OpenMM code with the backbone's topology and positions (N, CA, C; nanometers):
from openmm import Vec3, app, unit

residues = "UNK UNK UNK UNK UNK UNK UNK UNK UNK UNK UNK UNK UNK UNK UNK UNK UNK UNK UNK UNK UNK UNK UNK UNK UNK UNK UNK UNK UNK UNK UNK UNK UNK UNK UNK UNK UNK UNK UNK UNK UNK UNK UNK UNK UNK UNK UNK UNK UNK UNK UNK UNK UNK UNK UNK UNK UNK UNK UNK UNK UNK UNK UNK UNK UNK UNK UNK UNK UNK UNK UNK UNK UNK UNK UNK UNK UNK UNK UNK UNK UNK UNK UNK UNK UNK UNK UNK UNK UNK UNK UNK UNK UNK UNK UNK UNK UNK UNK UNK UNK UNK UNK UNK UNK".split()
positions = [
    Vec3(1.0576, -0.7675, -1.8978),
    Vec3(0.9905, -0.6816, -1.8021),
    Vec3(0.9422, -0.7666, -1.6845),
    Vec3(0.9411, -0.7064, -1.5684),
    Vec3(0.9072, -0.7780, -1.4450),
    Vec3(0.7656, -0.8341, -1.4478),
    Vec3(0.6727, -0.7610, -1.5060),
    Vec3(0.5341, -0.8080, -1.5095),
    Vec3(0.5212, -0.9349, -1.5922),
    Vec3(0.5869, -0.9366, -1.7060),
    Vec3(0.5829, -1.0558, -1.7912),
    Vec3(0.6430, -1.1748, -1.7175),
    Vec3(0.7543, -1.1530, -1.6521),
    Vec3(0.8188, -1.2620, -1.5769),
    Vec3(0.7285, -1.3097, -1.4637),
    Vec3(0.6632, -1.2179, -1.3951),
    Vec3(0.5721, -1.2560, -1.2867),
    Vec3(0.4580, -1.3424, -1.3398),
    Vec3(0.4029, -1.3059, -1.4538),
    Vec3(0.2955, -1.3865, -1.5142),
    Vec3(0.3468, -1.5248, -1.5529),
    Vec3(0.4677, -1.5312, -1.6043),
    Vec3(0.5267, -1.6607, -1.6406),
    Vec3(0.5455, -1.7494, -1.5179),
    Vec3(0.5898, -1.6906, -1.4079),
    Vec3(0.6098, -1.7680, -1.2850),
    Vec3(0.4759, -1.8184, -1.2319),
    Vec3(0.3740, -1.7338, -1.2345),
    Vec3(0.2410, -1.7782, -1.1907),
    Vec3(0.1942, -1.8943, -1.2780),
    Vec3(0.2115, -1.8835, -1.4083),
    Vec3(0.1732, -1.9930, -1.4985),
    Vec3(0.2457, -2.1224, -1.4625),
    Vec3(0.3744, -2.1127, -1.4336),
    Vec3(0.4519, -2.2319, -1.3972),
    Vec3(0.4014, -2.2926, -1.2664),
    Vec3(0.3705, -2.2085, -1.1706),
    Vec3(0.3207, -2.2583, -1.0415),
    Vec3(0.1839, -2.3236, -1.0566),
    Vec3(0.0958, -2.2605, -1.1316),
    Vec3(-0.0373, -2.3175, -1.1546),
    Vec3(-0.0252, -2.4519, -1.2254),
    Vec3(0.0675, -2.4618, -1.3194),
    Vec3(0.0877, -2.5875, -1.3929),
    Vec3(0.1337, -2.7002, -1.3012),
    Vec3(0.1913, -2.6675, -1.1876),
    Vec3(0.2337, -2.7700, -1.0910),
    Vec3(0.1259, -2.7964, -0.9862),
    Vec3(0.0644, -2.6905, -0.9361),
    Vec3(-0.0310, -2.7037, -0.8257),
    Vec3(-0.1612, -2.7702, -0.8695),
    Vec3(-0.2164, -2.7292, -0.9824),
    Vec3(-0.3472, -2.7816, -1.0237),
    Vec3(-0.3448, -2.9327, -1.0440),
    Vec3(-0.2527, -2.9888, -1.1210),
    Vec3(-0.2523, -3.1351, -1.1359),
    Vec3(-0.2323, -3.2082, -1.0027),
    Vec3(-0.1487, -3.1535, -0.9156),
    Vec3(-0.1264, -3.2169, -0.7854),
    Vec3(-0.2542, -3.2151, -0.7024),
    Vec3(-0.3258, -3.1038, -0.7031),
    Vec3(-0.4511, -3.0942, -0.6277),
    Vec3(-0.5565, -3.1882, -0.6852),
    Vec3(-0.5707, -3.1897, -0.8165),
    Vec3(-0.6696, -3.2774, -0.8796),
    Vec3(-0.6391, -3.4241, -0.8520),
    Vec3(-0.5124, -3.4602, -0.8503),
    Vec3(-0.4731, -3.5991, -0.8232),
    Vec3(-0.5140, -3.6425, -0.6828),
    Vec3(-0.5266, -3.5471, -0.5914),
    Vec3(-0.5676, -3.5772, -0.4541),
    Vec3(-0.7184, -3.5600, -0.4337),
    Vec3(-0.7904, -3.5294, -0.5416),
    Vec3(-0.9353, -3.5144, -0.5327),
    Vec3(-0.9833, -3.3759, -0.4925),
    Vec3(-0.8955, -3.2781, -0.4962),
    Vec3(-0.9329, -3.1418, -0.4603),
    Vec3(-0.9772, -3.0634, -0.5828),
    Vec3(-1.0557, -2.9592, -0.5607),
    Vec3(-1.0858, -2.8592, -0.6622),
    Vec3(-0.9949, -2.7396, -0.6345),
    Vec3(-0.9745, -2.6577, -0.7353),
    Vec3(-0.8867, -2.5414, -0.7223),
    Vec3(-0.9600, -2.4186, -0.7747),
    Vec3(-0.9560, -2.3112, -0.6971),
    Vec3(-1.0078, -2.1833, -0.7442),
    Vec3(-0.8877, -2.0931, -0.7690),
    Vec3(-0.8807, -2.0384, -0.8892),
    Vec3(-0.7717, -1.9481, -0.9264),
    Vec3(-0.8332, -1.8099, -0.9461),
    Vec3(-0.7849, -1.7139, -0.8681),
    Vec3(-0.8411, -1.5788, -0.8738),
    Vec3(-0.7305, -1.4785, -0.8425),
    Vec3(-0.7518, -1.3564, -0.8840),
    Vec3(-0.6546, -1.2500, -0.8599),
    Vec3(-0.7258, -1.1320, -0.7953),
    Vec3(-0.6499, -1.0455, -0.7332),
    Vec3(-0.7127, -0.9263, -0.6755),
    Vec3(-0.7141, -0.8090, -0.7734),
    Vec3(-0.6488, -0.8215, -0.8850),
    Vec3(-0.6572, -0.7201, -0.9905),
    Vec3(-0.6122, -0.7813, -1.1224),
    Vec3(-0.6483, -0.7156, -1.2307),
    Vec3(-0.6198, -0.7748, -1.3603),
    Vec3(-0.5589, -0.6787, -1.4589),
    Vec3(-0.4662, -0.5951, -1.4123),
    Vec3(-0.4150, -0.4927, -1.5032),
    Vec3(-0.2762, -0.5218, -1.5584),
    Vec3(-0.2365, -0.6455, -1.5680),
    Vec3(-0.1050, -0.6763, -1.6245),
    Vec3(-0.0978, -0.6366, -1.7715),
    Vec3(-0.2120, -0.6248, -1.8364),
    Vec3(-0.2130, -0.5854, -1.9769),
    Vec3(-0.2156, -0.4327, -1.9939),
    Vec3(-0.2293, -0.3584, -1.8854),
    Vec3(-0.2289, -0.2122, -1.8902),
    Vec3(-0.1230, -0.1627, -1.7934),
    Vec3(0.0013, -0.1772, -1.8313),
    Vec3(0.1107, -0.1415, -1.7413),
    Vec3(0.1583, 0.0028, -1.7583),
    Vec3(0.1147, 0.0704, -1.8645),
    Vec3(0.1549, 0.2095, -1.8899),
    Vec3(0.0299, 0.2932, -1.9155),
    Vec3(0.0320, 0.4173, -1.8673),
    Vec3(-0.0797, 0.5072, -1.8957),
    Vec3(-0.0584, 0.5729, -2.0324),
    Vec3(-0.1465, 0.6652, -2.0677),
    Vec3(-0.1395, 0.7293, -2.1997),
    Vec3(-0.0101, 0.8079, -2.2204),
    Vec3(0.0535, 0.8507, -2.1114),
    Vec3(0.1792, 0.9246, -2.1209),
    Vec3(0.3008, 0.8326, -2.1120),
    Vec3(0.2798, 0.7032, -2.1046),
    Vec3(0.3901, 0.6086, -2.0980),
    Vec3(0.4448, 0.5847, -1.9586),
    Vec3(0.3815, 0.6433, -1.8585),
    Vec3(0.4251, 0.6232, -1.7194),
    Vec3(0.3677, 0.4922, -1.6660),
    Vec3(0.4339, 0.4337, -1.5669),
    Vec3(0.3810, 0.3102, -1.5079),
    Vec3(0.2411, 0.3317, -1.4515),
    Vec3(0.1525, 0.2396, -1.4815),
    Vec3(0.0154, 0.2435, -1.4306),
    Vec3(0.0077, 0.1408, -1.3184),
    Vec3(0.0162, 0.1883, -1.1943),
    Vec3(0.0231, 0.0969, -1.0801),
    Vec3(-0.1079, 0.0869, -1.0030),
    Vec3(-0.2054, 0.1685, -1.0377),
    Vec3(-0.3331, 0.1652, -0.9660),
    Vec3(-0.4162, 0.0449, -1.0098),
    Vec3(-0.5034, 0.0028, -0.9214),
    Vec3(-0.5979, -0.1019, -0.9599),
    Vec3(-0.6893, -0.0463, -1.0680),
    Vec3(-0.7309, -0.1323, -1.1569),
    Vec3(-0.8186, -0.0890, -1.2651),
    Vec3(-0.9570, -0.1498, -1.2446),
    Vec3(-1.0472, -0.1136, -1.3318),
    Vec3(-1.1815, -0.1715, -1.3291),
    Vec3(-1.1905, -0.2930, -1.4203),
    Vec3(-1.0775, -0.3361, -1.4728),
    Vec3(-1.0759, -0.4523, -1.5615),
    Vec3(-1.1207, -0.5764, -1.4845),
    Vec3(-1.2042, -0.6582, -1.5462),
    Vec3(-1.2430, -0.7822, -1.4782),
    Vec3(-1.1222, -0.8736, -1.4618),
    Vec3(-1.1237, -0.9502, -1.3557),
    Vec3(-1.0140, -1.0438, -1.3319),
    Vec3(-1.0646, -1.1857, -1.3517),
    Vec3(-0.9755, -1.2739, -1.3915),
    Vec3(-1.0191, -1.4120, -1.4101),
    Vec3(-1.0507, -1.4786, -1.2769),
    Vec3(-1.1488, -1.5638, -1.2810),
    Vec3(-1.1824, -1.6483, -1.1666),
    Vec3(-1.2135, -1.7851, -1.2254),
    Vec3(-1.1248, -1.8783, -1.2022),
    Vec3(-1.1383, -2.0111, -1.2615),
    Vec3(-1.1608, -2.1147, -1.1528),
    Vec3(-1.2529, -2.2063, -1.1780),
    Vec3(-1.2793, -2.3178, -1.0878),
    Vec3(-1.2392, -2.4434, -1.1639),
    Vec3(-1.1411, -2.5156, -1.1125),
    Vec3(-1.0904, -2.6344, -1.1804),
    Vec3(-1.1165, -2.7547, -1.0912),
    Vec3(-1.1875, -2.8538, -1.1458),
    Vec3(-1.2139, -2.9756, -1.0688),
    Vec3(-1.2406, -3.0895, -1.1659),
    Vec3(-1.2570, -3.2077, -1.1104),
    Vec3(-1.2906, -3.3238, -1.1924),
    Vec3(-1.4418, -3.3392, -1.2063),
    Vec3(-1.5167, -3.2516, -1.1434),
    Vec3(-1.6623, -3.2533, -1.1509),
    Vec3(-1.7079, -3.1840, -1.2792),
    Vec3(-1.8379, -3.1930, -1.3108),
    Vec3(-1.8880, -3.1215, -1.4288),
    Vec3(-1.8575, -2.9721, -1.4180),
    Vec3(-1.8431, -2.9061, -1.5314),
    Vec3(-1.8104, -2.7631, -1.5289),
    Vec3(-1.9113, -2.6839, -1.4465),
    Vec3(-1.8624, -2.5824, -1.3793),
    Vec3(-1.9462, -2.4976, -1.2960),
    Vec3(-1.9390, -2.3554, -1.3482),
    Vec3(-2.0538, -2.2974, -1.3731),
    Vec3(-2.0589, -2.1580, -1.4150),
    Vec3(-2.0582, -2.0698, -1.2910),
    Vec3(-1.9768, -1.9662, -1.2940),
    Vec3(-1.9711, -1.8713, -1.1837),
    Vec3(-2.0298, -1.7381, -1.2281),
    Vec3(-2.1035, -1.6754, -1.1372),
    Vec3(-2.1549, -1.5418, -1.1630),
    Vec3(-2.0414, -1.4409, -1.1498),
    Vec3(-2.0629, -1.3218, -1.2028),
    Vec3(-1.9697, -1.2131, -1.1756),
    Vec3(-1.9813, -1.1784, -1.0282),
    Vec3(-1.8727, -1.1339, -0.9698),
    Vec3(-1.8771, -1.1003, -0.8284),
    Vec3(-1.7601, -1.0151, -0.7878),
    Vec3(-1.7332, -1.0169, -0.6582),
    Vec3(-1.6236, -0.9396, -0.6012),
    Vec3(-1.5355, -1.0332, -0.5192),
    Vec3(-1.4251, -0.9809, -0.4698),
    Vec3(-1.3369, -1.0628, -0.3868),
    Vec3(-1.4075, -1.1126, -0.2613),
    Vec3(-1.5072, -1.0387, -0.2132),
    Vec3(-1.5816, -1.0819, -0.0945),
    Vec3(-1.6592, -1.2106, -0.1209),
    Vec3(-1.6777, -1.2461, -0.2479),
    Vec3(-1.7538, -1.3656, -0.2837),
    Vec3(-1.6682, -1.4919, -0.2927),
    Vec3(-1.5369, -1.4772, -0.2872),
    Vec3(-1.4483, -1.5932, -0.3023),
    Vec3(-1.4660, -1.6915, -0.1872),
    Vec3(-1.4555, -1.6444, -0.0643),
    Vec3(-1.4663, -1.7348, 0.0511),
    Vec3(-1.6029, -1.8031, 0.0581),
    Vec3(-1.7160, -1.7318, 0.0402),
    Vec3(-1.8445, -1.8015, 0.0414),
    Vec3(-1.8563, -1.9083, -0.0678),
    Vec3(-1.7978, -1.8829, -0.1833),
    Vec3(-1.8010, -1.9815, -0.2913),
    Vec3(-1.7253, -2.1076, -0.2512),
    Vec3(-1.6082, -2.0897, -0.1920),
    Vec3(-1.5281, -2.2043, -0.1480),
    Vec3(-1.5997, -2.2796, -0.0365),
    Vec3(-1.6564, -2.2073, 0.0593),
    Vec3(-1.7292, -2.2732, 0.1682),
    Vec3(-1.8449, -2.3561, 0.1139),
    Vec3(-1.9218, -2.3000, 0.0207),
    Vec3(-2.0339, -2.3745, -0.0365),
    Vec3(-1.9842, -2.4992, -0.1093),
    Vec3(-1.8755, -2.4863, -0.1832),
    Vec3(-1.8210, -2.6016, -0.2558),
    Vec3(-1.7776, -2.7111, -0.1596),
    Vec3(-1.7344, -2.6719, -0.0399),
    Vec3(-1.6911, -2.7689, 0.0605),
    Vec3(-1.8083, -2.8229, 0.1422),
    Vec3(-1.9291, -2.7726, 0.1144),
    Vec3(-2.0455, -2.8174, 0.1891),
    Vec3(-2.0547, -2.7567, 0.3274),
    Vec3(-1.9888, -2.6446, 0.3480),
    Vec3(-1.9889, -2.5779, 0.4780),
    Vec3(-2.0818, -2.4573, 0.4747),
    Vec3(-2.1387, -2.4208, 0.5894),
    Vec3(-2.2282, -2.3048, 0.5919),
    Vec3(-2.1517, -2.1747, 0.5697),
    Vec3(-2.2199, -2.0796, 0.5101),
    Vec3(-2.1636, -1.9461, 0.4902),
    Vec3(-2.2095, -1.8610, 0.6082),
    Vec3(-2.1173, -1.8164, 0.6926),
    Vec3(-2.1573, -1.7379, 0.8099),
    Vec3(-2.2307, -1.6094, 0.7703),
    Vec3(-2.3294, -1.5723, 0.8500),
    Vec3(-2.4028, -1.4483, 0.8248),
    Vec3(-2.3115, -1.3265, 0.8278),
    Vec3(-2.2004, -1.3368, 0.8997),
    Vec3(-2.1086, -1.2232, 0.9110),
    Vec3(-2.0333, -1.1948, 0.7808),
    Vec3(-2.0333, -1.2903, 0.6882),
    Vec3(-1.9662, -1.2672, 0.5596),
    Vec3(-2.0543, -1.1797, 0.4720),
    Vec3(-1.9941, -1.0802, 0.4110),
    Vec3(-2.0697, -0.9891, 0.3261),
    Vec3(-2.0871, -1.0427, 0.1845),
    Vec3(-2.0051, -1.1387, 0.1444),
    Vec3(-2.0126, -1.1922, 0.0089),
    Vec3(-2.1180, -1.3000, -0.0042),
    Vec3(-2.1300, -1.3513, -0.1271),
    Vec3(-2.2244, -1.4589, -0.1570),
    Vec3(-2.1541, -1.5598, -0.2453),
    Vec3(-2.2085, -1.6783, -0.2524),
    Vec3(-2.1495, -1.7787, -0.3400),
    Vec3(-2.1706, -1.7385, -0.4856),
    Vec3(-2.0698, -1.7621, -0.5670),
    Vec3(-2.0774, -1.7315, -0.7101),
    Vec3(-2.1328, -1.8473, -0.7912),
    Vec3(-2.1648, -1.9572, -0.7247),
    Vec3(-2.2135, -2.0763, -0.7949),
    Vec3(-2.3464, -2.0462, -0.8634),
    Vec3(-2.3554, -2.0806, -0.9921),
    Vec3(-2.4818, -2.0717, -1.0650),
    Vec3(-2.5467, -2.2083, -1.0748),
    Vec3(-2.4731, -2.3034, -1.1316),
    Vec3(-2.5310, -2.4360, -1.1486),
    Vec3(-2.4214, -2.5375, -1.1696),
    Vec3(-2.4238, -2.6398, -1.0902),
    Vec3(-2.3324, -2.7532, -1.1066),
    Vec3(-2.3438, -2.8406, -0.9845),
    Vec3(-2.2965, -2.9593, -0.9985),
    Vec3(-2.2847, -3.0487, -0.8846),
    Vec3(-2.1393, -3.0471, -0.8437),
    Vec3(-2.1117, -3.0385, -0.7147),
    Vec3(-1.9738, -3.0377, -0.6674),
    Vec3(-1.9256, -3.1784, -0.6554),
] * unit.nanometer
topology = app.Topology()
chain = topology.addChain("A")
for resn in residues:
    res = topology.addResidue(resn, chain)
    for name in ("N", "CA", "C"):
        topology.addAtom(name, app.Element.getBySymbol(name[0]), res)
């Protein structure tokens, strides 16, 4: 099925990108805009193509101590990255940093 293959390709890409980024001293944030690959059919067996309310993974990978992230929305991704980079979060951004506790 196409969804399974898509997940496999993402896994392969992440397996290449993350080690390369870490080797250069970068951190990596892995996030998705939806998480319904496990719910591909509705109760009648038809394709379920709508976004769901299922939580999506948000992973922060770095060589620094583990960082706990709060639950949030996609609007919080950019502020989290800006804070990790030591850059100010513009007032015009509606999101907030998801950082709870850690040293970058």
